MIDOSE-1310 file (N, C-alpha, C; in nm, 2 decimals, decimal comma, always signed):
residues 301
xxxx	+19,77/+0,24/+18,65/+19,86/+0,19/+18,79/+19,85/+0,28/+18,91; +19,84/+0,18/+19,04/+19,83/+0,27/+19,13/+19,98/+0,33/+19,15; +19,93/+0,43/+19,26/+20,04/+0,52/+19,37/+19,96/+0,47/+19,49; +20,08/+0,44/+19,56/+20,04/+0,38/+19,72/+20,04/+0,55/+19,79
xxxx	+20,12/+0,63/+19,71/+20,10/+0,77/+19,85/+19,94/+0,82/+19,80; +19,87/+0,76/+19,67/+19,76/+0,84/+19,66/+19,66/+0,71/+19,73; +19,70/+0,65/+19,73/+19,58/+0,50/+19,83/+19,62/+0,54/+19,99; +19,68/+0,53/+20,04/+19,70/+0,56/+20,19/+19,70/+0,75/+20,20
xxxx	+19,65/+0,82/+20,11/+19,64/+0,94/+20,14/+19,73/+1,02/+20,21; +19,87/+1,00/+20,17/+19,96/+1,06/+20,20/+20,04/+1,15/+20,12; +20,14/+1,22/+20,15/+20,24/+1,28/+20,07/+20,37/+1,23/+20,08; +20,47/+1,26/+19,95/+20,62/+1,18/+19,95/+20,67/+1,23/+20,05
xxxx	+20,65/+1,34/+20,11/+20,75/+1,41/+20,24/+20,69/+1,34/+20,33; +20,59/+1,30/+20,39/+20,55/+1,26/+20,49/+20,62/+1,14/+20,57; +20,66/+1,13/+20,73/+20,69/+1,05/+20,78/+20,67/+0,89/+20,80; +20,81/+0,81/+20,81/+20,71/+0,69/+20,82/+20,58/+0,66/+20,94
xxxx	+20,59/+0,78/+21,05/+20,47/+0,78/+21,12/+20,37/+0,77/+21,08; +20,36/+0,92/+21,01/+20,21/+0,92/+20,93/+20,17/+0,83/+20,86; +20,27/+0,80/+20,78/+20,21/+0,70/+20,73/+20,13/+0,56/+20,78; +20,27/+0,53/+20,89/+20,19/+0,39/+20,98/+20,06/+0,42/+21,03
xxxx	+20,03/+0,56/+21,07/+19,93/+0,60/+21,13/+19,81/+0,59/+21,02; +19,85/+0,64/+20,92/+19,73/+0,64/+20,76/+19,69/+0,47/+20,77; +19,80/+0,42/+20,75/+19,76/+0,26/+20,68/+19,69/+0,19/+20,82; +19,75/+0,24/+20,94/+19,63/+0,13/+21,05/+19,46/+0,20/+21,03
xxxx	+19,46/+0,34/+21,03/+19,28/+0,39/+21,01/+19,29/+0,34/+20,90; +19,30/+0,35/+20,81/+19,25/+0,28/+20,67/+19,21/+0,12/+20,71; +19,34/+0,05/+20,70/+19,34/-0,09/+20,74/+19,18/-0,10/+20,87; +19,19/-0,03/+20,92/+19,08/-0,11/+21,05/+18,92/-0,05/+20,96
xxxx	+18,92/+0,04/+20,90/+18,80/+0,11/+20,82/+18,77/-0,02/+20,72; +18,83/-0,06/+20,67/+18,82/-0,12/+20,54/+18,86/-0,28/+20,58; +18,84/-0,37/+20,67/+18,88/-0,49/+20,69/+18,76/-0,56/+20,63; +18,80/-0,62/+20,57/+18,68/-0,76/+20,52/+18,60/-0,80/+20,60
xxxx	+18,64/-0,80/+20,76/+18,53/-0,88/+20,86/+18,46/-0,79/+20,92; +18,53/-0,64/+20,89/+18,43/-0,55/+20,96/+18,30/-0,50/+20,86; +18,34/-0,53/+20,74/+18,24/-0,49/+20,66/+18,21/-0,61/+20,55; +18,12/-0,69/+20,62/+18,06/-0,82/+20,57/+17,94/-0,78/+20,42
xxxx	+17,91/-0,63/+20,45/+17,79/-0,62/+20,33/+17,87/-0,54/+20,25; +17,97/-0,51/+20,26/+18,06/-0,45/+20,12/+18,15/-0,53/+20,05; +18,12/-0,57/+19,89/+18,18/-0,69/+19,87/+18,29/-0,62/+19,81; +18,31/-0,48/+19,86/+18,44/-0,40/+19,73/+18,54/-0,42/+19,85
xxxx	+18,52/-0,43/+19,97/+18,61/-0,43/+20,11/+18,73/-0,50/+20,08; +18,70/-0,61/+20,05/+18,85/-0,68/+20,01/+18,94/-0,66/+19,94; +18,88/-0,57/+19,81/+18,95/-0,52/+19,69/+19,05/-0,38/+19,79; +18,94/-0,29/+19,83/+19,03/-0,21/+19,90/+19,11/-0,22/+19,97
xxxx	+19,10/-0,33/+20,06/+19,20/-0,36/+20,18/+19,27/-0,44/+20,11; +19,32/-0,53/+20,00/+19,45/-0,55/+19,95/+19,51/-0,46/+19,88; +19,43/-0,32/+19,80/+19,49/-0,21/+19,78/+19,58/-0,16/+19,89; +19,51/-0,12/+20,01/+19,57/-0,08/+20,11/+19,68/-0,17/+20,17
xxxx	+19,68/-0,26/+20,17/+19,82/-0,32/+20,22/+19,92/-0,34/+20,10; +19,90/-0,34/+19,98/+19,95/-0,36/+19,87/+20,05/-0,20/+19,88; +19,98/-0,11/+19,93/+20,07/+0,04/+19,93/+20,13/+0,06/+19,99; +20,12/-0,03/+20,16/+20,17/-0,01/+20,25/+20,31/-0,08/+20,25
xxxx	+20,28/-0,19/+20,18/+20,42/-0,29/+20,19/+20,55/-0,21/+20,12; +20,49/-0,11/+20,07/+20,60/-0,05/+19,96/+20,65/+0,08/+20,03; +20,56/+0,13/+20,11/+20,55/+0,28/+20,21/+20,61/+0,23/+20,30; +20,62/+0,08/+20,37/+20,68/+0,05/+20,46/+20,77/+0,00/+20,50
xxxx	+20,87/-0,01/+20,37/+20,99/-0,04/+20,36/+21,10/+0,04/+20,27; +21,21/+0,13/+20,37/+21,25/+0,23/+20,30/+21,34/+0,20/+20,15; +21,36/+0,05/+20,16/+21,42/+0,02/+20,04/+21,30/+0,02/+19,94; +21,27/-0,05/+19,93/+21,08/-0,04/+19,82/+21,06/+0,13/+19,82
xxxx	+21,05/+0,20/+19,92/+20,98/+0,35/+19,88/+21,09/+0,44/+19,81; +21,21/+0,40/+19,86/+21,34/+0,51/+19,76/+21,29/+0,43/+19,63; +21,31/+0,32/+19,58/+21,28/+0,26/+19,44/+21,14/+0,34/+19,40; +21,05/+0,34/+19,48/+20,92/+0,38/+19,42/+20,96/+0,52/+19,38
xxxx	+21,04/+0,59/+19,45/+21,04/+0,77/+19,43/+21,11/+0,76/+19,35; +21,22/+0,69/+19,27/+21,32/+0,70/+19,17/+21,28/+0,66/+19,04; +21,17/+0,62/+19,08/+21,07/+0,56/+18,95/+21,14/+0,43/+18,93; +21,20/+0,34/+19,00/+21,26/+0,19/+18,96/+21,13/+0,05/+18,96
xxxx	+21,05/+0,10/+19,04/+20,93/+0,01/+19,03/+20,82/+0,06/+19,02; +20,71/+0,03/+19,01/+20,55/+0,08/+18,95/+20,50/+0,05/+19,12; +20,34/+0,07/+19,14/+20,30/+0,11/+19,23/+20,21/-0,05/+19,27; +20,33/-0,16/+19,20/+20,21/-0,25/+19,23/+20,39/-0,36/+19,29
xxxx	+20,51/-0,30/+19,29/+20,63/-0,34/+19,34/+20,70/-0,40/+19,20; +20,69/-0,40/+19,09/+20,71/-0,45/+18,94/+20,83/-0,35/+18,92; +20,93/-0,48/+18,84/+21,00/-0,35/+18,79/+20,97/-0,28/+18,69; +21,01/-0,14/+18,64/+21,03/-0,09/+18,54/+21,09/-0,11/+18,43
xxxx	+21,06/-0,17/+18,31/+21,18/-0,20/+18,20/+21,23/-0,11/+18,15; +21,32/-0,06/+18,13/+21,37/+0,05/+18,08/+21,33/+0,00/+17,92; +21,30/+0,14/+17,83/+21,28/+0,12/+17,73/+21,37/+0,07/+17,63; +21,36/+0,04/+17,50/+21,43/-0,03/+17,45/+21,48/+0,10/+17,34
xxxx	+21,57/+0,13/+17,29/+21,59/+0,25/+17,17/+21,54/+0,21/+17,05; +21,49/+0,30/+16,99/+21,45/+0,28/+16,85/+21,52/+0,18/+16,80; +21,45/+0,12/+16,63/+21,50/+0,08/+16,56/+21,63/+0,14/+16,48; +21,60/+0,29/+16,44/+21,72/+0,35/+16,36/+21,83/+0,33/+16,46
xxxx	+21,80/+0,41/+16,63/+21,88/+0,39/+16,72/+21,98/+0,28/+16,75; +21,93/+0,14/+16,75/+22,01/+0,07/+16,75/+22,10/+0,03/+16,58; +22,04/+0,06/+16,53/+22,13/+0,05/+16,37/+22,25/+0,13/+16,37; +22,22/+0,27/+16,46/+22,34/+0,34/+16,44/+22,43/+0,31/+16,56
xxxx	+22,41/+0,28/+16,63/+22,49/+0,21/+16,76/+22,54/+0,09/+16,68; +22,51/+0,00/+16,58/+22,58/-0,12/+16,55/+22,66/-0,07/+16,46; +22,63/+0,04/+16,40/+22,71/+0,08/+16,26/+22,87/+0,15/+16,37; +22,82/+0,23/+16,47/+22,95/+0,28/+16,54/+23,02/+0,19/+16,61
xxxx	+23,02/+0,10/+16,63/+23,05/-0,03/+16,71/+23,12/-0,14/+16,61; +23,14/-0,10/+16,46/+23,19/-0,19/+16,38/+23,34/-0,20/+16,37; +23,41/-0,15/+16,50/+23,57/-0,19/+16,51/+23,58/-0,29/+16,55; +23,50/-0,39/+16,63/+23,52/-0,53/+16,65/+23,52/-0,58/+16,53
xxxx	+23,65/-0,63/+16,45/+23,65/-0,70/+16,35/+23,53/-0,69/+16,18; +23,51/-0,52/+16,19/+23,41/-0,46/+16,13/+23,29/-0,49/+16,11; +23,28/-0,60/+16,22/+23,11/-0,61/+16,24/+23,06/-0,53/+16,36; +22,92/-0,50/+16,37/+22,83/-0,44/+16,47/+22,75/-0,54/+16,55
xxxx	+22,70/-0,48/+16,64/+22,60/-0,58/+16,70/+22,52/-0,64/+16,58; +22,45/-0,56/+16,50/+22,37/-0,63/+16,44/+22,42/-0,69/+16,32; +22,55/-0,67/+16,28/+22,62/-0,74/+16,21/+22,67/-0,92/+16,25; +22,65/-0,90/+16,35/+22,65/-1,06/+16,44/+22,53/-1,13/+16,48
xxxx	+22,41/-1,06/+16,43/+22,31/-1,12/+16,43/+22,21/-1,13/+16,57; +22,28/-1,02/+16,65/+22,20/-1,01/+16,78/+22,04/-0,92/+16,74; +21,96/-0,98/+16,82/+21,83/-0,91/+16,80/+21,83/-0,84/+16,91; +21,69/-0,75/+16,95/+21,69/-0,68/+17,05/+21,74/-0,72/+17,18
xxxx	+21,62/-0,87/+17,17/+21,64/-0,94/+17,30/+21,76/-0,99/+17,33; +21,83/-1,00/+17,23/+21,98/-1,07/+17,26/+22,05/-0,91/+17,31; +22,01/-0,80/+17,27/+22,08/-0,70/+17,34/+22,04/-0,65/+17,46; +21,92/-0,70/+17,48/+21,89/-0,65/+17,62/+21,95/-0,75/+17,74
xxxx	+21,94/-0,90/+17,67/+22,01/-1,02/+17,77/+22,19/-0,95/+17,77; +22,24/-0,93/+17,73/+22,36/-0,90/+17,72/+22,39/-0,82/+17,81; +22,34/-0,72/+17,83/+22,36/-0,62/+17,92/+22,28/-0,60/+18,06; +22,21/-0,69/+18,02/+22,10/-0,74/+18,17/+22,21/-0,82/+18,25
xxxx	+22,28/-0,94/+18,18/+22,39/-1,02/+18,26/+22,49/-0,97/+18,27; +22,50/-0,84/+18,25/+22,65/-0,77/+18,26/+22,61/-0,67/+18,41; +22,49/-0,62/+18,38/+22,46/-0,55/+18,53/+22,35/-0,56/+18,61; +22,31/-0,66/+18,57/+22,17/-0,71/+18,71/+22,18/-0,85/+18,71
xxxx	+22,30/-0,91/+18,70/+22,31/-1,05/+18,75/+22,27/-1,06/+18,87; +22,33/-0,92/+18,98/+22,33/-0,97/+19,12/+22,18/-0,93/+19,15; +22,08/-0,85/+19,10/+21,96/-0,84/+19,12/+21,90/-0,97/+19,07; +21,88/-1,06/+19,03/+21,85/-1,18/+18,96/+21,87/-1,31/+19,04
xxxx	+21,95/-1,28/+19,09/+21,97/-1,41/+19,25/+21,87/-1,41/+19,33; +21,93/-1,52/+19,42/+21,81/-1,56/+19,52/+21,81/-1,46/+19,65; +21,71/-1,37/+19,68/+21,66/-1,29/+19,73/+21,56/-1,32/+19,83; +21,58/-1,24/+19,96/+21,47/-1,31/+20,08/+21,33/-1,15/+20,04
xxxx	+21,23/-1,22/+20,03/+21,10/-1,18/+20,03/+21,06/-1,02/+20,12; +21,01/-0,92/+20,08/+20,97/-0,81/+20,15/+20,90/-0,85/+20,27; +20,87/-0,82/+20,36/+20,82/-0,77/+20,50/+20,69/-0,78/+20,45; +20,55/-0,84/+20,51/+20,45/-0,77/+20,48/+20,39/-0,73/+20,59
xxxx	+20,30/-0,58/+20,60/+20,26/-0,54/+20,73/+20,12/-0,54/+20,79; +20,05/-0,56/+20,86/+19,89/-0,60/+20,87/+19,92/-0,53/+20,99; +19,78/-0,49/+21,06/+19,69/-0,45/+21,17/+19,58/-0,52/+21,19; +19,58/-0,58/+21,34/+19,51/-0,69/+21,42/+19,45/-0,59/+21,52
xxxx	+19,28/-0,62/+21,55/+19,23/-0,53/+21,69/+19,18/-0,66/+21,74; +19,23/-0,67/+21,89/+19,17/-0,77/+21,99/+19,10/-0,66/+22,12; +19,00/-0,80/+22,17/+18,94/-0,66/+22,28/+19,05/-0,71/+22,41; +19,03/-0,62/+22,50/+19,10/-0,56/+22,60/+19,12/-0,73/+22,71
xxxx	+19,02/-0,78/+22,76/+19,06/-0,90/+22,80/+19,15/-1,02/+22,76; +19,10/-1,03/+22,62/+19,20/-1,14/+22,52/+19,36/-1,09/+22,53; +19,35/-0,95/+22,52/+19,53/-0,92/+22,51/+19,57/-0,92/+22,66; +19,49/-0,94/+22,76/+19,55/-0,95/+22,89/+19,57/-1,09/+22,92
xxxx	+19,48/-1,15/+22,88/+19,45/-1,33/+22,90/+19,57/-1,41/+22,81; +19,56/-1,35/+22,66/+19,59/-1,44/+22,59/+19,53/-1,50/+22,47; +19,57/-1,53/+22,34/+19,45/-1,55/+22,27/+19,52/-1,60/+22,15; +19,45/-1,66/+22,02/+19,48/-1,70/+21,92/+19,40/-1,64/+21,84
xxxx	+19,44/-1,55/+21,74/+19,33/-1,50/+21,67/+19,39/-1,52/+21,52; +19,25/-1,52/+21,44/+19,32/-1,54/+21,29/+19,28/-1,45/+21,19; +19,43/-1,42/+21,12/+19,35/-1,25/+21,03/+19,37/-1,31/+20,92; +19,31/-1,23/+20,84/+19,28/-1,27/+20,70/+19,36/-1,17/+20,60
xxxx	+19,43/-1,24/+20,52/+19,50/-1,18/+20,44/+19,44/-1,11/+20,32; +19,54/-1,04/+20,26/+19,46/-0,97/+20,15/+19,43/-1,07/+20,02; +19,49/-1,16/+20,01/+19,49/-1,24/+19,91/+19,42/-1,37/+19,94; +19,34/-1,38/+20,03/+19,22/-1,44/+20,08/+19,32/-1,60/+20,20
xxxx	+19,45/-1,58/+20,23/+19,48/-1,66/+20,28/+19,46/-1,64/+20,48; +19,48/-1,69/+20,52/+19,49/-1,70/+20,69/+19,60/-1,72/+20,75; +19,60/-1,64/+20,85/+19,72/-1,64/+20,93/+19,67/-1,67/+21,09; +19,69/-1,75/+21,16/+19,69/-1,77/+21,28/+19,76/-1,70/+21,38
xxxx	+19,76/-1,58/+21,48/+19,84/-1,52/+21,51/+19,82/-1,56/+21,66; +19,92/-1,61/+21,78/+19,95/-1,67/+21,86/+19,98/-1,48/+21,98; +19,87/-1,45/+22,04/+19,90/-1,33/+22,12/+19,91/-1,34/+22,27; +20,05/-1,32/+22,31/+20,07/-1,42/+22,47/+20,00/-1,30/+22,55
xxxx	+19,99/-1,36/+22,67/+19,88/-1,28/+22,77/+19,96/-1,18/+22,83; +19,90/-1,07/+22,81/+19,96/-0,91/+22,87/+20,01/-0,84/+22,75; +19,99/-0,87/+22,63/+20,02/-0,78/+22,51/+19,97/-0,65/+22,53; +20,10/-0,53/+22,50/+20,05/-0,42/+22,49/+20,02/-0,34/+22,38
xxxx	+19,91/-0,25/+22,38/+19,84/-0,18/+22,28/+19,97/-0,11/+22,20; +19,96/-0,12/+22,05/+20,05/-0,05/+21,96/+20,18/-0,13/+21,96; +20,19/-0,23/+22,02/+20,34/-0,33/+22,01/+20,30/-0,44/+21,88; +20,44/-0,47/+21,80/+20,41/-0,54/+21,70/+20,45/-0,67/+21,71
xxxx	+20,41/-0,79/+21,63/+20,47/-0,93/+21,63/+20,53/-0,94/+21,50; +20,66/-1,04/+21,50/+20,72/-1,03/+21,40/+20,72/-1,22/+21,39; +20,61/-1,22/+21,27/+20,61/-1,37/+21,20/+20,73/-1,41/+21,11; +20,80/-1,51/+21,16/+20,92/-1,54/+21,07/+20,86/-1,62/+20,90
xxxx	+20,87/-1,56/+20,85/+20,88/-1,63/+20,72/+20,73/-1,63/+20,66; +20,63/-1,55/+20,68/+20,47/-1,57/+20,70/+20,49/-1,40/+20,56; +20,58/-1,36/+20,51/+20,61/-1,23/+20,44/+20,56/-1,27/+20,29; +20,63/-1,18/+20,26/+20,60/-1,21/+20,05/+20,72/-1,27/+20,03
xxxx	+20,70/-1,34/+19,94/+20,74/-1,46/+19,89/+20,89/-1,45/+19,87; +21,01/-1,50/+19,85/+21,17/-1,45/+19,77/+21,16/-1,47/+19,64; +21,25/-1,45/+19,62/+21,27/-1,43/+19,44/+21,40/-1,53/+19,42; +21,34/-1,60/+19,33/+21,45/-1,67/+19,28/+21,49/-1,79/+19,34
xxxx	+21,38/-1,82/+19,44/+21,42/-1,95/+19,53/+21,44/-1,90/+19,67; +21,46/-1,73/+19,73/+21,51/-1,71/+19,83/+21,37/-1,73/+19,92; +21,45/-1,67/+20,05/+21,31/-1,72/+20,17/+21,21/-1,62/+20,15; +21,10/-1,65/+20,22/+21,02/-1,59/+20,22/+21,09/-1,45/+20,30
xxxx	+20,97/-1,34/+20,30/+21,01/-1,24/+20,42/+20,89/-1,26/+20,57; +20,91/-1,15/+20,65/+20,87/-1,20/+20,76/+20,72/-1,12/+20,77; +20,63/-1,15/+20,86/+20,51/-1,05/+20,86/+20,53/-0,99/+21,00; +20,49/-0,83/+20,95/+20,48/-0,80/+21,09/+20,33/-0,73/+21,10
xxxx	+20,29/-0,74/+21,23/+20,15/-0,73/+21,27/+20,12/-0,66/+21,37; +20,09/-0,58/+21,35/+20,06/-0,46/+21,46/+19,94/-0,50/+21,51; +19,96/-0,50/+21,67/+19,84/-0,52/+21,77/+19,77/-0,40/+21,83; +19,62/-0,38/+21,79/+19,56/-0,27/+21,90/+19,50/-0,31/+22,02
xxxx	+19,49/-0,27/+22,07/+19,39/-0,33/+22,19/+19,27/-0,23/+22,20; +19,17/-0,30/+22,16/+19,02/-0,23/+22,22/+19,02/-0,18/+22,33; +18,97/-0,05/+22,39/+18,97/-0,03/+22,52/+18,83/-0,10/+22,59; +18,83/-0,12/+22,71/+18,74/-0,21/+22,78/+18,61/-0,10/+22,84
xxxx	+18,51/-0,13/+22,83/+18,41/-0,02/+22,94/+18,42/-0,03/+23,06; +18,52/-0,13/+23,16/+18,54/-0,12/+23,29/+18,65/-0,10/+23,31; +18,78/-0,17/+23,24/+18,91/-0,20/+23,31/+18,99/-0,11/+23,24; +19,06/-0,08/+23,32/+19,15/+0,04/+23,29/+19,31/-0,04/+23,30
xxxx	+19,40/-0,02/+23,22/+19,53/-0,07/+23,21/+19,66/+0,05/+23,26; +19,73/+0,01/+23,40/+19,85/+0,10/+23,40/+19,97/+0,02/+23,44; +20,06/-0,02/+23,31/+20,16/-0,09/+23,35/+20,11/-0,20/+23,35; +20,09/-0,31/+23,43/+20,07/-0,44/+23,44/+19,96/-0,43/+23,60
xxxx	+19,94/-0,34/+23,64/+19,80/-0,33/+23,67/+19,64/-0,29/+23,62; +19,58/-0,34/+23,66/+19,43/-0,33/+23,61/+19,33/-0,22/+23,71; +19,30/-0,16/+23,67/+19,23/-0,01/+23,73/+19,03/-0,02/+23,74; +19,02/-0,05/+23,83/+18,83/-0,09/+23,82/+18,75/+0,05/+23,94
xxxx	+18,67/+0,11/+23,87/+18,61/+0,20/+23,98/+18,46/+0,09/+24,00; +18,45/+0,12/+24,15/+18,37/-0,01/+24,17/+18,25/+0,12/+24,29; +18,10/+0,15/+24,18/+17,99/+0,20/+24,25/+17,98/+0,12/+24,37; +17,96/+0,19/+24,46/+17,88/+0,13/+24,63/+17,78/+0,22/+24,65
xxxx	+17,67/+0,16/+24,75/+17,57/+0,23/+24,77/+17,63/+0,32/+24,93; +17,57/+0,42/+24,99/+17,61/+0,45/+25,10/+17,58/+0,35/+25,20; +17,54/+0,26/+25,22/+17,52/+0,17/+25,34/+17,63/+0,15/+25,36; +17,67/+0,06/+25,20/+17,78/-0,03/+25,20/+17,93/+0,04/+25,25
xxxx	+17,92/+0,17/+25,19/+18,04/+0,25/+25,21/+18,08/+0,31/+25,35; +17,92/+0,34/+25,45/+17,93/+0,36/+25,58/+17,97/+0,24/+25,71; +17,86/+0,12/+25,65/+17,84/+0,03/+25,75/+17,98/-0,11/+25,69; +18,01/-0,11/+25,56/+18,13/-0,20/+25,51/+18,03/-0,30/+25,47
xxxx	+18,12/-0,38/+25,36/+18,02/-0,53/+25,27/+18,11/-0,58/+25,20; +18,08/-0,70/+25,21/+18,13/-0,78/+25,14/+18,04/-0,82/+25,00; +18,09/-0,78/+24,88/+18,05/-0,76/+24,73/+18,15/-0,84/+24,61; +18,08/-0,90/+24,51/+18,13/-0,94/+24,41/+18,20/-0,81/+24,30
xxxx	+18,29/-0,84/+24,24/+18,36/-0,75/+24,18/+18,45/-0,81/+24,05; +18,43/-0,80/+23,92/+18,47/-0,83/+23,81/+18,64/-0,83/+23,85; +18,71/-0,93/+23,74/+18,85/-0,92/+23,72/+18,85/-0,96/+23,62; +19,01/-0,96/+23,53/+19,02/-1,01/+23,45/+19,06/-1,18/+23,45
xxxx	+19,00/-1,23/+23,49/+19,02/-1,37/+23,52/+18,85/-1,42/+23,57; +18,78/-1,33/+23,61/+18,64/-1,35/+23,63/+18,59/-1,28/+23,77; +18,52/-1,32/+23,85/+18,45/-1,23/+23,95/+18,51/-1,31/+24,09; +18,52/-1,23/+24,14/+18,55/-1,24/+24,29/+18,48/-1,18/+24,42
xxxx	+18,48/-1,17/+24,56/+18,44/-1,09/+24,66/+18,58/-1,02/+24,69; +18,48/-0,93/+24,75/+18,58/-0,81/+24,80/+18,56/-0,73/+24,91; +18,62/-0,73/+25,04/+18,56/-0,71/+25,16/+18,60/-0,53/+25,15; +18,43/-0,45/+25,19/+18,47/-0,31/+25,17/+18,49/-0,29/+25,33
xxxx	+18,59/-0,23/+25,35/+18,58/-0,19/+25,52/+18,47/-0,06/+25,56; +18,46/-0,08/+25,68/+18,36/+0,05/+25,72/+18,40/+0,18/+25,69; +18,35/+0,30/+25,71/+18,35/+0,42/+25,68/+18,48/+0,44/+25,60; +18,47/+0,40/+25,48/+18,50/+0,40/+25,33/+18,47/+0,53/+25,26
xxxx	+18,55/+0,58/+25,18/+18,48/+0,70/+25,11/+18,52/+0,70/+24,98; +18,45/+0,79/+24,88/+18,50/+0,74/+24,76/+18,63/+0,80/+24,72; +18,68/+0,73/+24,61/+18,79/+0,71/+24,60/+18,93/+0,65/+24,68; +18,86/+0,58/+24,81/+18,93/+0,51/+24,84/+18,96/+0,36/+24,76
xxxx	+19,09/+0,36/+24,78/+19,18/+0,26/+24,70/+19,18/+0,11/+24,76; +19,12/+0,01/+24,72/+19,14/-0,16/+24,77/+19,23/-0,20/+24,63; +19,27/-0,32/+24,69/+19,45/-0,39/+24,60/+19,39/-0,53/+24,61; +19,34/-0,59/+24,51/+19,33/-0,75/+24,48/+19,48/-0,81/+24,44
xxxx	+19,55/-0,86/+24,49/+19,71/-0,88/+24,51/+19,68/-1,00/+24,39; +19,77/-0,94/+24,29/+19,80/-1,08/+24,19/+19,73/-1,08/+24,12; +19,57/-1,01/+24,07/+19,49/-1,04/+23,99/+19,50/-0,93/+23,89; +19,60/-0,88/+23,85/+19,63/-0,77/+23,72/+19,71/-0,86/+23,62
xxxx	+19,80/-0,77/+23,55/+19,85/-0,86/+23,46/+19,99/-0,90/+23,47; +20,04/-1,02/+23,42/+20,15/-1,07/+23,47/+20,21/-1,04/+23,59; +20,13/-1,07/+23,69/+20,19/-1,08/+23,84/+20,13/-0,93/+23,88; +20,06/-0,85/+23,81/+20,03/-0,68/+23,84/+19,93/-0,74/+23,98
xxxx	+19,86/-0,62/+23,96/+19,75/-0,61/+24,08/+19,62/-0,54/+24,01; +19,51/-0,59/+24,09/+19,38/-0,48/+24,05/+19,38/-0,42/+24,15; +19,32/-0,28/+24,10/+19,33/-0,16/+24,21/+19,21/-0,12/+24,17; +19,10/-0,15/+24,27/+18,97/-0,10/+24,29/+18,97/+0,00/+24,36
xxxx	+18,90/+0,14/+24,27/+18,83/+0,26/+24,33/+18,71/+0,28/+24,37; +18,65/+0,32/+24,49/+18,54/+0,32/+24,57/+18,45/+0,40/+24,51; +18,34/+0,42/+24,44/+18,27/+0,55/+24,40/+18,17/+0,53/+24,46; +18,13/+0,61/+24,56/+17,97/+0,60/+24,65/+17,87/+0,67/+24,56
xxxx	+17,76/+0,61/+24,54/+17,66/+0,62/+24,47/+17,53/+0,66/+24,55; +17,45/+0,77/+24,54/+17,29/+0,78/+24,59/+17,19/+0,71/+24,53; +17,10/+0,66/+24,58/+16,97/+0,64/+24,51/+16,92/+0,72/+24,42; +16,88/+0,67/+24,34/+16,82/+0,75/+24,20/+16,72/+0,81/+24,22
xxxx	+16,62/+0,75/+24,34/+16,51/+0,81/+24,36/+16,49/+0,85/+24,50; +16,42/+0,97/+24,53/+16,43/+1,07/+24,64/+16,39/+0,95/+24,80; +16,51/+0,96/+24,91/+16,45/+0,83/+25,01/+16,41/+0,97/+25,13; +16,31/+0,95/+25,15/+16,23/+1,01/+25,27/+16,31/+1,01/+25,39
xxxx	+16,33/+0,87/+25,44/+16,39/+0,88/+25,58/+16,48/+0,91/+25,56; +16,58/+0,90/+25,49/+16,75/+0,94/+25,50/+16,76/+1,03/+25,50; +16,66/+1,14/+25,42/+16,64/+1,28/+25,39/+16,64/+1,33/+25,56; +16,53/+1,28/+25,63/+16,47/+1,33/+25,76/+16,57/+1,29/+25,85
xxxx	+16,63/+1,20/+25,83/+16,79/+1,16/+25,95/+16,86/+1,25/+25,91; +16,87/+1,30/+25,78/+17,05/+1,37/+25,76/+17,03/+1,51/+25,81; +16,86/+1,55/+25,83/+16,85/+1,68/+25,88/+16,85/+1,74/+25,98; +16,86/+1,62/+26,09/+16,86/+1,61/+26,22/+17,05/+1,60/+26,26
xxxx	+17,08/+1,54/+26,16/+17,25/+1,47/+26,20/+17,31/+1,56/+26,19; +17,43/+1,52/+26,28/+17,56/+1,62/+26,27/+17,65/+1,52/+26,34; +17,78/+1,50/+26,27/+17,91/+1,45/+26,32/+17,94/+1,46/+26,42; +17,98/+1,34/+26,46/+18,03/+1,33/+26,63/+18,11/+1,41/+26,64
xxxx	+18,24/+1,41/+26,56/+18,34/+1,48/+26,50/+18,34/+1,56/+26,38; +18,31/+1,72/+26,41/+18,30/+1,82/+26,28/+18,42/+1,84/+26,17; +18,36/+1,83/+26,08/+18,52/+1,82/+26,00/+18,45/+1,89/+25,85; +18,50/+1,96/+25,81/+18,48/+2,04/+25,62/+18,57/+1,92/+25,55
xxxx	+18,48/+1,92/+25,48/+18,52/+1,81/+25,33/+18,60/+1,90/+25,25; +18,59/+2,00/+25,22/+18,65/+2,10/+25,12/+18,78/+2,20/+25,21; +18,81/+2,15/+25,32/+18,94/+2,22/+25,35/+19,04/+2,25/+25,30; +19,09/+2,11/+25,19/+19,22/+2,12/+25,12/+19,22/+2,21/+24,97
xxxx	+19,04/+2,27/+24,97/+19,07/+2,32/+24,84/+19,14/+2,45/+24,84; +19,20/+2,46/+24,72/+19,30/+2,62/+24,75/+19,20/+2,70/+24,72; +19,24/+2,81/+24,81/+19,13/+2,96/+24,80/+19,22/+3,04/+24,68; +19,13/+3,05/+24,58/+19,19/+3,14/+24,47/+19,09/+3,28/+24,45
x	+19,02/+3,29/+24,56/+18,97/+3,41/+24,58/+19,08/+3,55/+24,59
């Protein structure tokens, strides 16, 4: 029988945050879409999600810790008393008209049904299903612009997740009625999908602003230029003012996320190969207004 703690590689006393991080790491590693060449990936993915469904639900986790349910979430049936114990119990109860339970023709199943009706009726009534927890990784641009992604569930079903534009890394979406089925006709639980946004090679996000480092040539920085730059909505022309140094920041208004801006930081690049003409010019060149570019550095000597 599976142990959800062992499946996720955590301990009983670990915090909810520790369990959540362990689940996210394992779910990303063993997701079937990322392991098409591993036939056992789906089974491993199912086991990880089943363990997380128990440990992420405070009530189910507490019931498992108390031994009331097993690692699959099924009720643990109390052991029935041995035959001699039932017989003794029947003899001890003969004060009811001289007949014990055995004398009335009750079987072991009847014994269980009687006490089950008395003490377990509330549990057998309609109840909402538990929430199911999943993780999904999306590209930076997809999260910025919005997208519909298909999520493969452990049982093989698929679920279309509509991710709105501007979705932030680490946030979760609640999908009503898409969780585990209810009991005795009760409603299904919800699906909690935690979204991870993969980093982008060029863009970075700060709030609703998108940051981009733009390499420019020495000539473009000194003389100014009009160049194309990438944005989350496509390429756009940007005017670089003359006498722009590395670190100069230019703003493309409204080109960020949800009304934010794109901030373009210039980075002056030298040619990859030696430039004899440039070197010869700089040997005799002196700025018309001398300056010390390192004047602001703190003297630690």
